[in-house]
C-alpha positions, 0 to 999 in steps of 0.5 A: 866598868859602865854601870849603866845609871845614866837614865836612873832616879834613885831615891837615897833615904838618910842622905844628909851624912855618912852612908847615906851621903857617900852613896847618893853622890856616888850614883850621882857620880855615875850619872843616875838623878838621885832624890837625897832624903833626909830631915837635914836639907842643909846638910845636903846642901853642905856636901852637894856644894862639893860635887863637879857641876855636872854631879851637883846638878843631879842631886835633888834634895828632898824632906824625909822624917822616917819617924813620921808616916805623914812624912813618908807618904808625902814623899812617896806621893811626890815621887809617884807623881813624877813617874816613880823611881828606879832605885830604892836605897833603904838606908836609916840611922841607928838608935842608941846603944843599949843592952836587950834587957834595958829596951823599954816596950816603947824603944822597940815600937819606935824603932821598928816604925822608923827603921822597919815598918815605914821603909817597908811601907815606902817601897811597897808604895814605889814598887808599881812603876818599876814592876811596870818597867820591868826594872828596878832595884831595892838596896837595904842597908842593915848591919853586920850584927844580923849576922853576930849580934854587936854587943850593946845594939840590942835595938839595931841587931833586932830591928835590922834582922826584920829588915832581912826577913823583909828583904829576902821575902820580897825578893822571891816575889819580884824577881821575876819581874826585873826587880832585885832586892838585897841587904848590904851589911857594914861593919865598922865604917868610919861615919860620925855614926861609928865615932858616936858609938866609939865615944859612948864606949870610952864614956862607959869603960872610962877609956879613949875613944881612940883607945876603943877605935883601936880595939876595934881594929884589932878584930878587923882581919883588914886592920882598919876601919872602911871608908864610906866610899868603899861601902858606897861602891859596892851599894852603887853595883847591886844598884846598877844594870850590871848586878841584874842577876844579883838578888836575895842576897846579904853582902857584907862589907865590913873588912872579913870581921864577921868569920861565920861561914 
């Protein structure tokens, strides 16, 4: 299927590893020019070096620290000076695990700023060129925890739920201007983040990471963790010409993990 991304420019946040890196690679392979933004520029250069020459030429690394408003404003300014972008993939790292009764006020404020408020601010700054061109895509990466809260991920469950509320609201405001806004909810996609969470659970329970993963997989109807490429393929579709009538949606990519209707 031709996705129509050959003349599009995308910004992918959190592109140094995991889901962000997989999405950036996929969009570039589909012909988009990709601004791959993260704090760790070296990590971006490492995965870019393994790409085919034509796709590698379409990756533009950019420095971004979502916890630093000045960094966010600087990137927005650079992008707007160059005509803006057509696609924003709003991906952020996850907070450390912990229970709601343990989280301090300053924890909530810090995570909301980095995972929500600064993303809202960034998208708001990049919207005007999309509206002028009457074409744009915003895809926010949240978590299956917004539909079924994940134990000991209180900060993630709460803050990512705010991202869903913002996305649904923005989608209604800009749909008539040719801009779609959707949220994608990953389940257990096998990334370094999932390995870290499994390792933390193993330490807490006195078991092994392998045992924790086996128990997690036992709850997934697909009987395995997802591959980052499977996730990135869905995001690429939502960012494409082909998804022009999909907006305001929450799309789970979780192997059937969430059973609620």
